[in-house]
N, C-alpha and C positions, 0 to 999 in steps of 0.2 A: 600819809601809805604807801608802805614798800613795794617795789613792784619782784612778779614774778618773771622779768624777763631777767639774763644776766647780761650785765656790762661785759661787750666783746673784750677790751679793756682789762679789763681784773682777768680777764680769762689766762688771754696773752701775757701779762705780769705775772699771773701762781702758774702760766708754764715755763715763762722767762726760768722762773725759780726755782721751778719741779720737776720740772721734764716737762717735755709736748707727751700728753694723753692725760694729762689732769682731768677727771670725771667731772665734772659738778653735779647735783641736784638738787632738786627743793621739790619743797612738797608743804602742806599747808596744814597751817597749827589749828589740833586741835580743839583748843579751845576759841581759837578767835581765825574763820578760814579764808576771813582776806587779807592776812599773815602767810610772808610767805617764813620756810624753815632754809637755810642756803645751809649747802653742804660740799666740800669739794673733798676729792681719795685720790691718794698718790696712783701715778701708772701702774698695774699691776702686773708680776712679772707673771711667765708661761707658766711654771710652775702653781701659781696662783690662780690664774683663767681655768686652767685644767680642769682642778680638784671643786669649783664655784660651778661650769659648768657641768659637771657631772653630778653637785648636790641640786642646783637649777631642774637638773633632766627629773631631778626622782622629785618638786615643786615644795621643799626643802627652804626654812627662813636662814639653814644655817648658812647658808653665803652669802648674807648680805651679811650678816653677823661677822663675819668672817672677812668679810671686807674693812666694815665699817675699823675693827679691833686692833684692824691690818694699816692699814692704809688711812685712813683718814687726818688731812689737814688738819690740828686740829686747831691751829692759832689760824685760823682761815675759814676755821665752820663754827655754826651759832652754840653755842655753847651747852646747847639746850643739850643738846644728841644722847653727850657720855655722861647727864647727871640730870635725866626723866626718863623713866622708861616707856611710856609717848611717844620719844619724839626716837628715844633709840629704835627702839621700832618703827615706825618708820621711816626714817633714814637706814634701817637694815631693807628693806620692803623698796625702797626709792634705789639704792646701787646697785641692783641686781639689774640695772636696767643696763649697768655698762661691758652686762657679759649677755643678757639677753643681746646684744645687741653683734656681738663679735661674732656670739651662734650663726645671727642670722645672717653672717654676712658669710662665714663658713658654708653655710649649707643654699646660697644662692650664686656659688661656683661649682 
């Protein structure tokens, strides 16, 4: 069975290749809940973070789609994310976490 835990070395390798701030995300396969679907997004630029934060505050899933479409590291992520809508939507919901974390850190200050 595949793991829902990310190997720290894999993240370190991806950050060495794509830059600090690679965001890993994982969600359960809708058909096989014990199987993880892994994806990785490149670090987001400031303008994208702001647009996504605005969309998330409105409750829009479009923020996740913007991140998946523009920043998904395709060669490192599960290929089903881009080929099947149920995986694509799972990824869209999952990647919003990278913006929510940034918003919450900002609100704490």
